[in-house]
N, C-alpha and C positions, 0 to 999 in steps of 0.2 A: 435508399442509400445513394447520396449524390457524390460522385467522385470525379476528379479531373484526371483523365487518362494521359495527359501530357507529362512526361517525366523529364526533369532537368536536374542533373547532378549538382550544378552550381546553386540552385535554389535549395536543395537538400542541405548543402553545406552552410548556407546562410541561416536556415532554420536552427540547426544545431549549434552553430557558432554564436548566434545571438543569445541562446539559452545559456551557454557556457559563460559568455561575457557578462550577462546580468548576474549569474551566480557569483562570479569573482567580485563584481562590484558590491553585491550584498555582503560578501565576506569581508571586504575592505571596510565597509561602513560599520559592521559589527566589531571588527578588530580594532578600529579606531575608537569606537565608543566604550569598549570594555577592556581594551588591552589584552586581546585574546592571545593565548600562549601557542607554542608550536604544535601541540596535539590538536587543537581546534583548527588551526590553519591547514595542517597536513590532511586532516580528515575531510575538511570542507573542500579542499582542492581535489582530493581523490574522488570525492562524490561528483564534483563538476566534470572531471575528466571522464569518469565512468559513465555518467549520464550522456555526455556528448558522444562517446564512442558507441554506446548501445543504441541511441536514437539514430545516429548516422547509419548504422548497420541495418536497423529495422526499416528505416525509410527507403534505403537502397533496395532491400529485399522486397518490400511491398510495392515499390514503383509508384508511390504516391507523390504528387507534385509538392504538396505542403502538408503540414499537420491539419490545417483547417482551424477555424475559430475555437472550437471546443478543446482541441488538443493544445492550443496555445494557452488556454486557461490552465490545463493540466500541467503544462510546462512551467507556468508561473508558480503553480502549487509545488512542483518539484523543486523549484528554486528556494522556496520558503522551507521546504523539508531539508534542503542542503544546509540552510542556516541553522535550523534546529539541530541537525546532526553535528555541526561544528560546535555549537554550544554544549551539547551533551558530552562530546569528546573533551572539551575544555574543562568541563565540570569535574573530571577526575583529578585535576590539579587545583582548580579554584571554582567556587560556586558562581554560576552566571546570574545576572540580575533576573529575578523571578518574573518581573513584569515583561522583560524582553522575550524570555522563553515562552511565557503564556501567550503573549501577543502574536508571535510568529506562528505558534502551533494553532491558536484559535482561528487565525485567518486561513491557514492551510486546511483546517477541518471544514470551515464554512464554504470554501471554494470547492470542496468535494461534491457539494450538492449543486454547483453551478454548471460544471462542464457537461454533465449529462443532459441538462435542460437545453444548453446551447446546441449540443449535437443534434438533439431531436428537432429543435425549432429551425435549424439551418439545413437539416438533411445531410449532415456531414459525419454521421456515425460510421465508424469503421472498426474492424477487428483490432487493428493496431491501436486505435484510440482506447478501446475497452481494455486491452492488455496493459497499455501505458498507465491508465487510471488505476487499475488493480495493483500494479507493481508499486506505484507511488504510495497508495494506501497501506500496503503491506509493510513497506520499508518504514513509513512513519510510525506505525504501531510497534515495529521492532525497536526503533530508536527510543520511543517513549517508554517501552518496557525496560530497556536498559537503564534509563534515567531513574525510573521509579524503583527498580531493583536495588539501587545503591542505598536506599533508605529502608527497604522492606525485605530484602533477601533475594536470592537467585530464583526462587519459585515464580517470581513475576515474569521471568524470561520465557516461561511456557506460553504466555500470551503472544509475544512477538515471534516466537519460534514455531508455533503450531502450524502455520500455513506453509513454512519452508519444510517442515517434517512431512507434511502431506505431499508436497511436490516430490520430495526424495522418495517417499514410499511408492508414489505412482510409477517410478522407474522400475521398481521391483514387482509391483502388482498393477499391470496395465489397465485393469478394470476400473481403477480409480480415476482414469482420464476420461471416462464417459461423461457426456454433458449432463448437467443437473437441471431439473425443471426449475423455472423461476420461483422465487420464494421471498415474500415480503419479510418473513421472520429472519431469514438469513441476512438480508440487507440491513435490517434493523439492528441485529446483533453486531454486525461488522461496524456499523456507524457508531454504536455505543462504545466500542473498545477505545477509540481515540478520545471520546468525551470523558469517559470514566478515568482513563489513565491521566489525562490532563488535569482533571479535578484532583486526583491524588498527588500528582507532581507539583501542583500549585501550593500544596501544604497549607491550605486555608482552614482545613478541618483538623480535629484531633487525630493523632496517629492511629488510634483504634478504629476510628470511622474510616480513615483512608484505607486501612487494611481490609475492612469489610467491603469498601467500594471496589477495590481491585479483585478481591475474592469473588464478588458478584460478576465482574467482567470475565474472569477466568471460567466461572461456572457456566455462564451463558455461552461462551465460546466452545467449551467442551461439549455442551449439549448440541450446539449447532453443527459442529464437525461430526459428532457421533451420529446424529440423525442422517447427515448426508452420506457418511461412510456406510451406514447400514442400508440406506436406499440403494447405493451403488452396488453393494455386495449382493443384495437380493435380486437386483436387476441382472447382474452378471450371471447368477445361478439360473435365472429364468431363461435367459437367452442361450445358455449353454446346454440346456436340456433339449433332447429331440422333441419335435412338435407332435407329441402324442396327446390327444385331448384329455385323457384321464390324468396324465401326469401334470399337464399344464393347469388343470383345475385345482389339483392338489397343492401346487406351488402357490397359486393365487390365494387359495384359502388360508395358507399358512402365513 
């Protein structure tokens, strides 16, 4: 992990200010193109301000000089997510152009596979970058689930809300905060959520097929979360038991 230990508050402000400025520019372009209403503008601006505030605080606490190239990619993806969020908020009053919605979302999903590769190749991977990437992913899934739920019903919100329910539950049951082992299946299921929700939101397939697609996404997510929760629960019970050989073997066998 290659980090620059020189911390400069002015550079931190520049990083976050540029992101907020680009976000507002994108909102202006979208608003001009489609005549976006107050709901879309207010939601998009709220997203820009919240992103600026959270990133400024995170950079200050981490004492990193800059995001680095990988996290600039993630920041660009967050800007696209802000545009998608504004479109979804505006859709409660007027349906946004499907091509614009699909285009912004598709680019944001594609870039999700870019920032990690950039971080590894440049040696700039950081805990802050990993957390930033995860939060952008989770929020995009939440926004897409809100959009799709308008056509299919509130059950779709389970997809976007599951991660936030898990975080809330971890405050009650601390054993949920234990680190999980790496899992290709977990990464694959997470990546499929955005793709399947976008496919359903594009409305290019019959309604019944779209419902099946979203149900598949939800089923995969429930399986993935359920598997991880079960692993964390078993691990917490194992570590909580006194180190008596007979007892430990019994737990492992179970």
